[in-house]
C-alpha positions, -999 to 999 in steps of 0.1 A, spaced: 203 361 -658 185 333 -641 153 339 -622 145 303 -614 170 284 -592 159 252 -608 175 263 -640 208 266 -622 206 230 -612 198 222 -649 230 240 -660 252 221 -636 236 187 -644 241 193 -681 278 203 -678 304 178 -670 331 191 -646 360 186 -670 348 210 -697 365 241 -710 351 276 -713 314 281 -714 294 312 -723 259 313 -706 238 333 -730 207 344 -713 194 371 -737 164 368 -761 172 344 -790 158 369 -815 190 390 -813 207 360 -830 181 354 -857 188 372 -890 152 373 -899 142 393 -868 142 431 -868 162 431 -836 190 409 -850 225 420 -838 251 406 -863 280 413 -839 266 392 -812 258 364 -836 293 365 -851 309 366 -816 291 335 -804 298 316 -837 335 325 -834 336 313 -798 319 280 -808 344 275 -836 371 278 -810 355 250 -789 337 273 -764 304 258 -754 274 283 -756 245 275 -732 213 293 -741 191 299 -710 168 328 -716 148 342 -687 131 375 -683 142 403 -661 174 408 -641 189 385 -616 191 393 -579 225 392 -562 216 359 -544 207 343 -578 241 354 -593 259 339 -563 240 306 -567 248 305 -604 285 311 -597 286 284 -570 267 259 -592 290 264 -622 322 264 -601 343 285 -625 380 275 -625 396 307 -637 373 337 -642 339 353 -643 333 381 -667 303 402 -660 288 415 -692 259 440 -697 262 453 -662 261 489 -649 278 477 -617 303 450 -626 326 459 -596 297 447 -574 305 411 -583 332 412 -557 306 422 -531 284 390 -535 280 369 -504 291 335 -516 288 319 -481 250 318 -478 247 283 -491 
């Protein structure tokens, strides 16, 4: 998700606190580009449908996988009001085990 904690600060600074739903897309942009061999039409269509509904899509690609502390920092920085939906995870239930008190 996010390797560099400075990017988390960037996300928070760029997002006013009174916004609606946001999707943080942190996967390679090539999956959304029809001219690329790796293009995934379903992902592209999904994000376009969400944007048409007024959902903001933030594109913040980084390489690798986030550590638990980085996920916790992201959650604390974004301050979700209703829900967090882990996607592309082999251990989504681990979200409830994050130590959110370390900051």
